[in-house]
C-alpha positions as CSV (number, residue, x, y, z in Angstrom):
1,M,19.1,-46.4,2.1
2,S,22.7,-47.6,1.5
3,T,23.9,-51.2,2.3
4,S,27.3,-52.7,2.6
5,N,26.8,-54.9,-0.4
6,P,24.0,-53.5,-2.6
7,K,22.7,-55.6,-5.5
8,P,20.3,-54.2,-8.1
9,A,17.1,-56.2,-8.4
10,E,15.7,-57.8,-11.5
11,A,12.6,-56.3,-13.1
12,K,10.3,-59.1,-12.2
13,S,7.1,-59.2,-10.3
14,S,8.3,-62.1,-8.2
15,S,11.2,-59.9,-6.8
16,R,8.8,-58.2,-4.4
17,T,9.1,-61.1,-2.0
18,S,12.2,-59.7,-0.2
19,D,11.6,-56.5,1.9
20,K,15.2,-55.5,1.8
21,S,15.6,-55.8,-2.0
22,R,12.2,-54.1,-2.5
23,H,13.3,-51.1,-0.4
24,E,16.6,-50.9,-2.4
25,R,14.7,-51.0,-5.7
26,R,12.4,-48.1,-4.6
27,S,15.2,-46.0,-3.3
28,S,16.7,-46.1,-6.7
29,S,13.7,-44.5,-8.3
30,S,15.4,-41.1,-8.3
31,K,17.2,-42.1,-11.5
32,T,14.3,-40.7,-13.6
33,I,14.2,-37.3,-11.9
34,V,16.0,-34.4,-13.5
35,D,15.7,-31.2,-11.4
36,R,15.5,-28.2,-13.7
37,N,16.5,-25.7,-11.1
38,A,18.7,-27.3,-8.4
39,P,20.8,-30.5,-8.0
40,P,18.8,-33.3,-6.2
41,P,19.9,-34.7,-2.9
42,T,22.9,-37.1,-3.0
43,S,21.8,-40.5,-3.9
44,S,22.9,-43.6,-2.1
45,R,25.4,-46.2,-3.3
46,S,22.6,-48.7,-4.1
47,S,20.7,-46.1,-5.9
48,R,23.6,-45.3,-8.2
49,E,24.3,-48.9,-9.0
50,H,20.6,-49.6,-9.7
51,S,20.4,-46.5,-11.9
52,S,23.5,-47.6,-13.7
53,K,22.1,-51.0,-14.5
54,H,18.9,-49.6,-15.9
55,A,20.9,-47.1,-17.9
56,K,22.7,-50.0,-19.5
57,S,19.6,-52.1,-20.1
58,G,17.7,-49.1,-21.6
59,S,14.6,-49.7,-19.5
60,S,13.9,-46.1,-18.6
61,S,17.1,-44.2,-19.3
62,K,17.2,-41.1,-21.6
63,S,18.8,-41.3,-25.0
64,S,22.1,-39.5,-25.0
65,S,21.4,-38.2,-28.5
66,S,18.1,-36.5,-27.6
67,L,18.3,-33.0,-26.3
68,N,14.6,-32.7,-25.6
69,K,14.4,-35.7,-23.3
70,A,17.3,-34.3,-21.1
71,K,14.9,-31.6,-19.9
72,L,12.1,-34.0,-18.8
73,L,11.5,-34.9,-15.2
74,V,10.2,-38.3,-16.3
75,D,10.7,-40.3,-19.5
76,P,7.2,-40.6,-21.0
77,A,8.2,-44.1,-22.4
78,P,5.4,-44.0,-25.1
79,N,6.3,-47.6,-26.3
80,L,5.4,-49.2,-23.0
81,S,1.8,-50.3,-22.3
82,L,-0.1,-49.4,-19.2
83,E,0.5,-52.8,-17.6
84,E,4.2,-52.6,-18.3
85,K,4.5,-49.2,-16.7
86,I,2.6,-50.3,-13.6
87,Q,4.7,-53.5,-13.3
88,R,8.0,-51.5,-13.7
89,T,6.8,-49.0,-11.1
90,L,6.3,-51.9,-8.7
91,N,9.9,-53.0,-9.5
92,G,11.3,-49.6,-8.5
93,E,11.0,-47.3,-11.6
94,T,9.2,-44.1,-12.1
95,H,6.7,-43.8,-15.0
96,I,4.1,-41.4,-16.2
97,V,0.6,-42.1,-17.7
98,S,-1.1,-39.5,-19.9
99,Y,-3.9,-39.3,-22.5
100,P,-4.4,-36.5,-25.1
101,G,-7.3,-34.1,-24.5
102,T,-7.6,-34.7,-20.8
103,S,-5.9,-31.5,-19.4
104,Q,-7.8,-28.7,-17.8
105,Y,-7.1,-26.5,-20.8
106,S,-9.0,-29.0,-23.0
107,Q,-12.1,-28.2,-20.9
108,G,-11.6,-24.4,-21.4
109,A,-10.7,-24.0,-17.7
110,P,-7.2,-22.4,-17.3
111,S,-7.6,-22.0,-13.5
112,A,-9.4,-25.2,-12.5
113,C,-6.3,-27.2,-11.5
114,G,-7.6,-27.4,-7.9
115,L,-11.0,-28.8,-9.0
116,A,-9.3,-31.5,-11.1
117,A,-6.8,-32.5,-8.4
118,L,-9.4,-32.8,-5.7
119,N,-11.8,-34.6,-8.0
120,A,-9.1,-37.2,-8.7
121,I,-8.7,-37.8,-4.9
122,R,-12.5,-38.2,-4.6
123,I,-12.5,-40.8,-7.4
124,A,-9.8,-42.8,-5.6
125,L,-11.6,-42.6,-2.2
126,D,-14.9,-43.6,-3.8
127,N,-13.5,-46.7,-5.5
128,T,-12.0,-47.9,-2.2
129,L,-15.6,-48.1,-1.0
130,Q,-16.3,-50.6,-3.8
131,G,-13.4,-52.8,-2.7
132,V,-10.9,-51.6,-5.3
133,T,-7.5,-51.5,-3.6
134,G,-3.8,-52.1,-4.2
135,V,-2.7,-52.7,-7.8
136,D,-6.3,-52.8,-9.0
137,L,-6.8,-49.3,-7.8
138,L,-3.5,-48.2,-9.4
139,K,-4.7,-49.6,-12.7
140,L,-8.1,-47.9,-12.4
141,L,-6.5,-44.5,-11.6
142,S,-4.2,-44.9,-14.6
143,S,-7.1,-45.6,-17.0
144,L,-8.4,-43.1,-19.6
145,D,-11.9,-43.1,-18.0
146,T,-10.5,-41.8,-14.7
147,H,-8.5,-39.1,-16.4
148,V,-11.6,-38.0,-18.3
149,D,-13.8,-38.1,-15.2
150,A,-11.3,-36.2,-13.1
151,T,-11.0,-33.2,-15.5
152,A,-14.6,-33.2,-16.7
153,I,-15.6,-31.1,-13.7
154,C,-13.3,-28.3,-14.9
155,A,-15.8,-27.4,-17.6
156,H,-18.0,-25.8,-14.9
157,W,-15.3,-23.3,-13.9
158,S,-14.2,-21.1,-16.8
159,S,-13.2,-18.1,-14.7
160,R,-9.6,-17.1,-14.6
161,G,-9.7,-16.7,-10.9
162,H,-8.2,-19.6,-8.9
163,L,-10.3,-21.3,-6.2
164,E,-8.8,-21.4,-2.8
165,P,-8.5,-24.9,-1.2
166,D,-10.8,-24.0,1.7
167,S,-13.6,-23.1,-0.8
168,L,-13.0,-26.4,-2.7
169,F,-13.3,-28.5,0.5
170,N,-16.6,-26.8,1.3
171,L,-18.2,-28.0,-1.9
172,P,-20.7,-30.8,-1.1
173,L,-19.2,-33.3,-3.6
174,F,-15.9,-33.2,-1.7
175,Q,-17.2,-32.5,1.8
176,Q,-19.1,-35.8,1.9
177,A,-16.2,-37.8,0.4
178,M,-13.1,-36.8,2.5
179,K,-11.9,-35.2,5.7
180,V,-8.8,-33.0,6.2
181,Y,-6.8,-34.4,9.1
182,D,-3.5,-32.4,8.8
183,R,-1.9,-29.4,7.1
184,H,1.6,-28.5,6.2
185,D,2.8,-24.9,5.3
186,K,6.5,-25.0,4.5
187,L,9.2,-23.8,2.0
188,V,9.5,-25.7,-1.2
189,G,12.3,-28.3,-0.8
190,F,13.1,-31.9,-0.6
191,E,13.1,-32.2,3.2
192,S,9.7,-30.3,3.4
193,F,8.1,-32.6,0.9
194,L,9.6,-35.7,2.6
195,S,8.1,-34.7,5.9
196,M,4.7,-34.0,4.4
197,I,4.6,-37.4,2.5
198,N,5.7,-39.2,5.6
199,S,2.6,-37.7,7.3
200,L,0.4,-39.6,4.8
201,Q,1.4,-42.8,6.6
202,T,0.2,-43.0,10.2
203,A,-0.6,-45.9,12.6
204,D,-4.4,-45.3,12.0
205,N,-4.4,-45.2,8.2
206,I,-1.4,-47.3,7.1
207,N,-3.6,-49.6,5.0
208,D,-6.0,-46.8,3.8
209,V,-5.7,-44.6,0.8
210,T,-4.6,-41.1,1.8
211,A,-3.8,-38.1,-0.3
212,A,-2.6,-34.5,-0.1
213,L,-3.8,-31.4,-2.1
214,I,-0.6,-29.4,-2.7
215,T,-0.9,-25.7,-3.4
216,R,2.2,-23.7,-4.7
217,P,0.6,-20.6,-6.2
218,P,-0.6,-20.5,-8.8
219,E,-0.6,-24.3,-9.3
220,I,-2.3,-27.1,-7.4
221,V,-1.5,-30.8,-7.8
222,A,-2.5,-33.9,-5.8
223,I,-0.5,-36.8,-4.5
224,L,-2.1,-40.1,-3.4
225,R,-0.6,-42.9,-1.3
226,I,-1.9,-46.3,-2.5
227,P,-1.1,-49.2,-0.1
228,L,-0.2,-52.4,-1.9
229,S,-1.5,-54.6,0.9
230,A,-5.1,-54.0,2.0
231,A,-5.1,-56.5,4.9
232,K,-5.2,-54.6,8.2
233,S,-2.6,-55.9,10.7
234,P,-2.9,-55.4,14.5
235,T,0.8,-54.5,14.5
236,P,1.4,-52.2,11.5
237,S,4.8,-52.4,9.9
238,K,7.1,-49.4,9.9
239,R,8.0,-50.2,6.3
240,D,5.9,-48.2,3.7
241,D,4.6,-50.8,1.3
242,A,2.9,-48.3,-1.0
243,V,3.1,-46.6,-4.4
244,Y,2.7,-42.9,-4.8
245,A,0.8,-41.2,-7.6
246,I,1.0,-37.5,-8.5
247,F,-2.0,-36.2,-10.5
248,D,-1.3,-33.0,-12.5
249,S,-4.0,-31.5,-14.7
250,H,-1.6,-29.0,-16.3
251,S,0.2,-29.5,-19.6
252,R,3.9,-30.3,-19.0
253,P,6.8,-31.2,-21.3
254,E,6.4,-34.8,-20.1
255,H,2.6,-34.8,-21.0
256,P,2.0,-31.8,-23.4
257,S,-1.4,-32.8,-24.6
258,G,-3.2,-34.1,-21.5
259,A,-3.2,-34.5,-17.7
260,G,-0.4,-36.6,-16.2
261,L,-0.4,-39.3,-13.5
262,T,3.2,-39.9,-12.3
263,L,3.7,-43.3,-10.6
264,L,6.5,-43.3,-8.1
265,P,7.8,-46.3,-6.1
266,S,9.0,-44.6,-2.9
267,I,8.6,-41.6,-0.6
268,A,12.0,-40.3,-1.6
269,A,11.2,-40.5,-5.2
270,A,7.9,-38.7,-4.7
271,A,9.5,-35.9,-2.6
272,Q,12.3,-35.5,-5.2
273,H,9.8,-35.3,-8.1
274,L,7.6,-32.7,-6.3
275,T,10.8,-30.6,-5.5
276,A,11.8,-30.6,-9.2
277,L,8.2,-30.0,-10.4
278,L,7.2,-27.1,-8.0
279,R,10.5,-25.3,-7.4
280,V,10.8,-21.9,-9.2
281,N,14.0,-19.9,-9.3
282,I,13.3,-16.1,-9.4
283,N,16.1,-13.5,-9.4
284,T,15.8,-11.6,-6.2
285,R,18.9,-9.4,-6.5
286,S,16.9,-6.3,-7.3
287,P,17.0,-3.5,-4.7
288,G,13.3,-4.1,-3.8
289,L,12.0,-7.2,-2.1
290,S,10.6,-9.7,-4.6
291,W,7.3,-10.7,-3.1
292,E,6.7,-13.2,-6.0
293,A,9.8,-15.1,-4.9
294,Q,8.5,-15.3,-1.3
295,L,5.1,-16.5,-2.4
296,M,6.2,-19.0,-5.0
297,S,8.9,-20.5,-2.6
298,Q,6.2,-21.8,-0.2
299,F,3.6,-24.5,-0.4
300,S,0.6,-25.6,1.6
301,A,-0.6,-29.2,1.7
302,H,-4.0,-30.4,3.0
303,L,-3.8,-34.0,4.0
304,V,-7.1,-35.9,3.6
305,R,-8.5,-39.4,4.1
306,R,-11.9,-40.9,3.6
307,A,-14.7,-39.4,5.7
308,E,-15.3,-41.5,8.8
309,W,-19.0,-42.3,8.1
310,R,-18.2,-43.6,4.6
311,E,-18.0,-47.3,5.0
312,P,-18.9,-49.7,2.1
313,G,-22.1,-50.7,3.7
314,E,-23.3,-47.1,4.2
315,E,-22.5,-45.8,0.7
316,R,-25.5,-44.0,-0.8
317,R,-25.0,-44.3,-4.5
318,T,-28.4,-42.8,-5.4
319,R,-27.4,-39.5,-3.8
320,L,-24.1,-39.2,-5.5
321,A,-25.5,-37.9,-8.9
322,A,-27.8,-35.4,-7.1
323,M,-24.8,-34.2,-5.1
324,Y,-22.7,-33.8,-8.2
325,E,-25.5,-31.6,-9.8
326,A,-25.7,-29.5,-6.6
327,N,-21.9,-29.1,-6.7
328,V,-22.1,-27.9,-10.3
329,G,-24.8,-25.4,-9.3
330,L,-22.6,-24.0,-6.6
331,L,-19.7,-23.7,-9.0
332,H,-21.9,-21.7,-11.4
333,G,-23.1,-19.5,-8.5
334,M,-19.5,-18.8,-7.5
335,E,-18.6,-18.0,-11.1
336,A,-21.5,-15.7,-11.4
337,R,-20.4,-13.8,-8.2
338,E,-16.9,-13.5,-9.7
339,E,-18.5,-12.0,-12.9
340,V,-20.6,-9.6,-10.8
341,T,-17.5,-8.4,-8.9
342,R,-15.6,-7.9,-12.2
343,L,-18.5,-5.9,-13.7
344,R,-18.7,-3.8,-10.5
345,N,-15.0,-3.0,-10.7
346,E,-15.3,-2.2,-14.4
347,M,-18.3,0.2,-13.6
348,T,-16.3,1.9,-10.9
349,E,-13.4,2.4,-13.3
350,W,-15.8,4.0,-15.9
351,Q,-17.2,6.2,-13.2
352,D,-13.7,7.4,-12.2
353,K,-13.0,8.1,-15.9
354,V,-16.1,10.2,-16.3
355,K,-15.3,12.2,-13.2
356,K,-11.7,12.7,-14.5
357,L,-13.0,13.9,-17.8
358,E,-15.4,16.3,-16.1
359,R,-12.6,17.8,-14.0
360,E,-10.3,18.2,-17.1
361,L,-13.2,19.8,-19.0
362,H,-13.8,22.2,-16.0
363,H,-10.1,23.1,-16.0
364,A,-10.1,23.7,-19.7
365,H,-13.2,26.0,-19.4
366,S,-11.6,27.9,-16.5
367,A,-8.4,28.4,-18.5
368,L,-10.3,29.7,-21.5
369,D,-12.4,32.1,-19.4
370,S,-9.3,33.5,-17.6
371,K,-7.4,34.0,-20.8
372,P,-7.5,37.6,-22.3
373,K,-9.2,37.6,-25.6
374,S,-7.2,38.7,-28.6
375,P,-8.6,41.1,-31.2
376,A,-9.4,38.2,-33.5
377,Q,-11.6,36.6,-30.8
378,T,-13.5,39.8,-29.9
379,K,-16.8,40.0,-31.6
380,P,-16.8,43.0,-33.9
381,E,-19.8,45.2,-34.4
382,P,-21.8,44.4,-37.4
383,E,-20.4,46.2,-40.4
384,P,-22.0,46.8,-43.8
385,E,-20.9,44.2,-46.3
386,P,-18.0,45.6,-48.4
387,E,-18.8,46.4,-51.9
388,P,-17.3,44.2,-54.5
389,K,-13.9,45.3,-55.4
390,K,-13.6,46.9,-58.9
391,Y,-10.7,46.0,-61.1
392,P,-9.4,48.1,-63.9
393,E,-11.1,47.5,-67.2
394,G,-9.3,45.9,-70.1
395,L,-7.6,43.2,-68.1
396,S,-7.5,39.7,-69.4
397,E,-9.0,36.8,-67.5
398,D,-5.5,35.5,-66.5
399,A,-4.6,39.0,-65.1
400,L,-7.9,39.1,-63.1
401,L,-7.2,35.6,-61.7
402,A,-3.7,36.5,-60.7
403,L,-4.9,39.6,-58.8
404,K,-7.5,37.6,-56.9
405,M,-5.0,34.9,-55.9
406,Q,-2.6,37.6,-54.6
407,E,-5.3,39.1,-52.5
408,E,-6.2,35.7,-50.9
409,F,-2.5,35.1,-50.2
410,D,-2.1,38.5,-48.5
411,A,-5.2,37.8,-46.3
412,E,-3.8,34.3,-45.2
413,D,-0.4,35.8,-44.5
414,Q,-2.0,38.5,-42.2
415,L,-4.0,35.8,-40.4
416,L,-0.9,33.6,-39.8
417,T,1.0,36.7,-38.5
418,E,-1.8,37.3,-35.9
419,L,-1.9,33.7,-34.8
420,A,1.9,33.6,-34.4
421,A,1.7,36.6,-32.1
422,E,-0.9,34.8,-29.9
423,E,1.1,31.4,-29.8
424,P,3.4,32.4,-26.9
425,E,0.4,33.4,-24.8
426,Q,-1.3,30.0,-25.5
427,N,1.8,27.8,-24.9
428,K,2.1,29.0,-21.3
429,N,-0.8,26.8,-20.2
430,V,-0.2,23.8,-22.7
431,F,2.2,20.9,-22.6
432,D,2.8,17.9,-24.8
433,C,2.5,14.4,-23.3
434,G,5.7,12.4,-23.5
435,V,3.7,9.1,-24.1
436,C,0.9,9.9,-26.4
437,F,2.5,13.1,-27.8
438,E,-0.8,15.0,-27.7
439,S,-1.2,18.6,-26.3
440,F,-3.0,19.1,-23.0
441,H,-3.9,21.9,-20.7
442,M,-1.7,22.2,-17.6
443,G,-4.6,21.0,-15.5
444,A,-4.1,17.5,-16.9
445,L,-0.4,17.3,-16.0
446,A,0.9,14.4,-14.0
447,P,4.1,15.8,-12.4
448,M,7.2,13.7,-11.8
449,E,9.6,13.9,-8.9
450,G,13.3,14.4,-9.8
451,C,12.8,15.4,-13.4
452,D,10.9,17.8,-15.7
453,H,9.3,15.3,-18.0
454,K,5.6,15.9,-18.6
455,Y,2.8,13.3,-19.1
456,C,-1.0,13.5,-19.1
457,R,-2.8,11.8,-16.3
458,E,-4.5,9.2,-18.5
459,C,-1.2,7.9,-19.8
460,M,0.5,8.0,-16.4
461,R,-2.5,6.2,-14.7
462,D,-2.2,3.3,-17.2
463,Y,1.6,3.3,-16.7
464,I,1.4,3.2,-12.9
465,K,-1.2,0.4,-13.0
466,S,1.0,-1.7,-15.3
467,K,3.9,-1.3,-12.9
468,L,1.9,-2.2,-9.9
469,G,0.5,-5.2,-11.7
470,S,4.1,-6.4,-12.2
471,R,5.0,-5.4,-8.6
472,T,7.8,-3.0,-9.7
473,F,9.0,-0.4,-7.2
474,P,10.1,2.3,-7.3
475,I,8.1,3.4,-10.4
476,L,10.6,5.3,-12.5
477,C,9.8,8.1,-15.0
478,P,9.3,6.4,-18.4
479,T,11.7,8.7,-20.2
480,C,14.4,8.5,-17.5
481,H,14.1,4.8,-17.5
482,A,14.5,4.5,-21.2
483,A,17.3,7.1,-21.5
484,K,19.6,5.4,-18.9
485,D,21.6,8.6,-18.7
486,G,21.7,8.8,-14.9
487,S,18.5,10.8,-14.3
488,Q,16.3,9.6,-11.5
489,G,12.8,10.8,-12.0
490,N,10.1,8.8,-10.4
491,V,6.4,8.7,-9.5
492,G,5.9,10.2,-6.0
493,Q,3.3,9.3,-3.5
494,G,1.4,12.6,-4.0
495,L,0.8,11.7,-7.7
496,V,-0.3,8.2,-6.8
497,E,-2.9,9.5,-4.3
498,I,-4.5,11.8,-6.9
499,I,-4.0,9.8,-10.1
500,G,-7.2,7.7,-9.7
501,L,-6.2,4.2,-8.5
502,D,-8.7,1.9,-7.0
503,E,-8.4,0.6,-3.4
504,Q,-6.6,-2.6,-4.2
505,E,-4.1,-0.9,-6.5
506,Y,-3.3,1.7,-3.9
507,A,-2.9,-1.0,-1.2
508,T,-0.4,-2.7,-3.5
509,Y,1.5,0.6,-3.8
510,V,1.6,1.0,0.0
511,E,2.7,-2.6,0.4
512,L,5.6,-2.2,-2.1
513,S,6.6,1.1,-0.4
514,L,6.8,-0.7,3.0
515,A,8.7,-3.6,1.4
516,S,11.4,-1.3,0.0
517,L,12.2,-0.2,3.6
518,S,12.2,-3.8,5.0
519,T,13.9,-7.1,4.5
520,M,13.3,-10.7,5.6
521,V,15.4,-12.3,8.3
522,H,15.4,-16.1,8.6
523,C,16.3,-17.7,11.9
524,R,18.2,-21.0,11.6
525,K,17.2,-22.0,15.1
526,C,13.4,-21.7,15.0
527,Q,13.2,-22.0,11.2
528,R,10.9,-19.0,10.9
529,A,11.2,-15.7,9.1
530,A,10.1,-12.1,9.9
531,F,10.5,-8.6,8.3
532,V,12.8,-6.0,9.9
533,M,13.7,-2.5,8.9
534,R,16.5,-2.6,6.3
535,A,18.3,0.4,7.8
536,D,18.4,-1.2,11.3
537,L,19.7,-4.5,9.9
538,E,22.5,-2.9,7.9
539,S,23.6,-0.9,11.0
540,E,23.9,-4.0,13.2
541,T,26.7,-6.6,13.3
542,E,25.0,-8.9,15.7
543,I,21.4,-10.1,14.8
544,T,18.9,-11.4,17.3
545,C,15.9,-13.3,16.1
546,P,13.0,-10.7,15.8
547,L,10.4,-13.2,17.0
548,P,9.5,-12.8,20.7
549,D,9.7,-16.4,21.7
550,C,13.2,-17.0,20.2
551,D,16.5,-15.5,21.6
552,Y,18.9,-17.0,19.0
553,K,21.7,-14.5,18.2
554,W,24.3,-14.7,15.4
555,C,26.9,-12.6,13.6
556,Q,25.8,-10.9,10.4
557,N,29.2,-11.2,8.8
558,C,30.2,-14.8,9.5
559,N,26.7,-16.3,10.5
560,K,28.3,-18.0,13.6
561,P,26.1,-18.2,16.7
562,I,26.9,-16.0,19.6
563,E,26.4,-17.5,23.1
564,G,25.5,-15.3,26.1
565,E,26.7,-11.8,26.4
566,E,30.4,-12.4,25.3
567,K,31.9,-10.2,22.7
568,H,32.3,-11.8,19.3
569,S,34.9,-11.6,16.6
570,C,34.7,-13.4,13.3
571,D,38.4,-14.4,13.4
572,G,38.3,-15.4,17.1
573,T,40.6,-12.7,18.4
574,T,38.2,-11.5,21.0
575,E,37.6,-15.0,22.3
576,L,41.4,-15.6,22.4
577,R,42.1,-12.4,24.4
578,D,39.4,-13.4,27.0
579,L,41.0,-16.9,27.3
580,M,44.5,-15.5,27.7
581,A,43.3,-13.1,30.4
582,S,41.4,-15.8,32.3
583,E,44.5,-18.2,32.1
584,G,47.1,-15.5,32.8
585,W,48.9,-16.1,29.5
586,K,51.2,-13.5,27.9
587,E,51.8,-12.7,24.3
588,C,55.2,-12.3,22.7
589,P,55.9,-8.6,22.2
590,G,57.6,-9.4,18.9
591,C,55.2,-11.6,17.0
592,K,52.1,-11.4,19.3
593,A,52.0,-15.2,19.7
594,P,50.3,-16.4,22.9
595,I,52.8,-18.0,25.4
596,S,52.1,-19.9,28.6
597,R,54.7,-20.3,31.3
598,N,54.6,-23.6,33.2
599,E,57.6,-23.4,35.6
600,G,61.1,-22.0,35.9
601,C,62.3,-18.4,35.6
602,Y,60.5,-15.4,34.1
603,H,63.0,-15.1,31.1
604,M,61.0,-16.3,28.1
605,T,62.3,-17.0,24.6
606,C,60.0,-17.0,21.6
607,T,60.5,-20.0,19.4
608,N,58.6,-18.7,16.3
609,P,60.9,-18.7,13.3
610,G,62.3,-15.3,12.6
611,C,61.1,-13.7,15.9
612,N,64.0,-14.3,18.3
613,S,62.4,-12.2,21.0
614,H,63.4,-12.4,24.7
615,F,60.9,-11.0,27.2
616,C,59.9,-10.9,30.8
617,Y,56.9,-13.1,31.6
618,R,56.3,-11.1,34.9
619,C,55.9,-7.6,33.3
620,G,55.6,-8.5,29.6
621,A,58.4,-6.1,28.6
622,L,60.6,-6.9,25.6
623,I,64.2,-7.6,26.8
624,T,66.0,-7.9,23.4
625,Q,65.6,-9.4,19.9
626,S,68.9,-11.1,19.1
627,L,70.7,-14.4,18.4
628,E,74.0,-13.3,20.0
629,P,74.4,-15.0,23.4
630,T,76.5,-12.2,24.9
631,V,73.9,-9.6,23.9
632,I,71.1,-11.7,25.2
633,Q,72.8,-12.4,28.6
634,S,73.7,-8.8,29.1
635,A,70.2,-7.6,28.4
636,V,68.7,-10.3,30.6
637,N,71.0,-9.4,33.6
638,E,70.3,-5.7,33.2
639,H,66.5,-6.3,33.2
640,F,66.3,-8.7,36.1
641,R,68.9,-6.8,38.2
642,G,66.8,-3.7,38.6
643,Q,63.2,-4.2,37.5
644,C,61.8,-7.7,38.1
645,D,62.6,-10.8,40.0
646,M,63.8,-13.7,37.8
647,F,62.3,-16.4,40.1
648,D,59.4,-16.7,42.4
649,I,61.8,-17.8,45.3
650,P,63.5,-14.8,46.9
651,V,66.8,-16.6,47.5
652,L,67.2,-17.6,43.9
653,S,66.4,-14.0,42.8
654,F,69.1,-12.7,45.3
655,L,71.7,-15.1,43.9
656,Q,70.8,-14.0,40.3
657,R,71.4,-10.4,41.2
658,L,74.8,-11.2,42.9
659,R,75.9,-13.2,39.8
660,G,74.9,-10.3,37.6
661,N,77.0,-7.9,39.8
């Protein structure tokens, strides 16, 4: 909010008496936000002045000599006490509260961010039942005990699978504490977060604590709106007299050793902080569609408030502990089901491997049975043992040893000669894998499309699974991809169908195949997006919104909207021709400039510099291009004497012809 004469407020608690100055102070809270990915929205004049003053006083500004702090969204300000941080937040600054050892990772739960965030909301709602509101509630949420209590539940979910928000809200501990009253599903951005946070303040709950569970895969955080005035007024004020707190159980550069509670003085500051925290830039310039970018560019927010039946007089404290134990039991049951599913998938993989080995063994036996046996493999008939060879008498021991070694050498040489003769026959049905470099029968070959490189099925199955896990498409031949010599070998659909993928992996392959043929089109009118065939989009110059309930049309080249059925040109030439035709205008035959005749004769002179064209406005023909008066007059008389009338009035045209004669 900008004013004509903004004045930065002093950092004193008594300064909260003026509504106007308080709003100015809160709007300046963006000074502590540093977006890692994109520039923040333009700040107002009062925000810049207030930020400049704090930068001079050193209350929350970054040190110009510190490179590490320049990357932080919020200055941790370790030298300030908790009371000082809360007081400065009330005066329009942004601060963060964190305690070592309180993150979800400290509980051995890398995927329990949803549990911690929703538990922090529950703690806030439970304390409002005990009459804790306003600044007192803000101090309680910023305490070490609250941080420990919020993340303690994470110890009961050690699985690496993330819990969906719907599953979390169905847990008894949260189901009895809160109620979802709205939901937002939008693209990550300042305006989207601003709209979502504004929805936390309604006419029904302006003096109640409300919160939102924000999911931007794979992370979940919570934002709480804490009203500073608990007195309910019959005519609620439109001004938002509240502080916003963002609870994040992950380790961040601002709070590397524990969970963080970011205290923000205004809606704009909270929206700007969420934008910088949750926005992720992913390079989508690859030929295939990046599904990660689409998933991580969206968020969903479940807006909650205290359950309607939960009034201070009806709170059942004795049941809360039992309900917590039941909640832990359900979490253990869900974790056990996750483990059972994992073991079943692992057993299925082992069964597939056993079947594969059996097939390869069968192919190997078949190949050996069909191969003609060499003389060395044919079982000879039993022959009598040869008699010991007799050596000449009188030889020394050295001579006898030399003769025996020569005989052994001759026997080995004969055997090697026979094996070398059989080698071409054996190599016809054997190949060397390009990954593990072991020799396999041709029955274990995983053929590539577009190249002659050979791999065994086991290596190629692992390679395809790794590429599908990273959502890479198309899956190129490993050797071709490493060589970068222009060869284009790739894994075909036929190989994928027989390589031994499970149902989920094959579904991922089909999904990526379809995505390579389609692209996303975003409509600026209805603010929605849909997938269309890539070839159809590239062949069209005019795009119509693919959604059935929207008829917005725009030009693919210049993105300008197209109204009705009129023809469109990016430079406006088509529209100009239609206007000239409807108004009866002519264009200069020399420089093509549009010219309109108001009155007088049909002899028109173009005034564009360097054109010097004289033409007839009745037929549009060029009469002459000259600066010589005699040449011009002669050409004009000749044209209007025989072809066109020079005036609309017949008498004047007759007189012109007589004068020309």
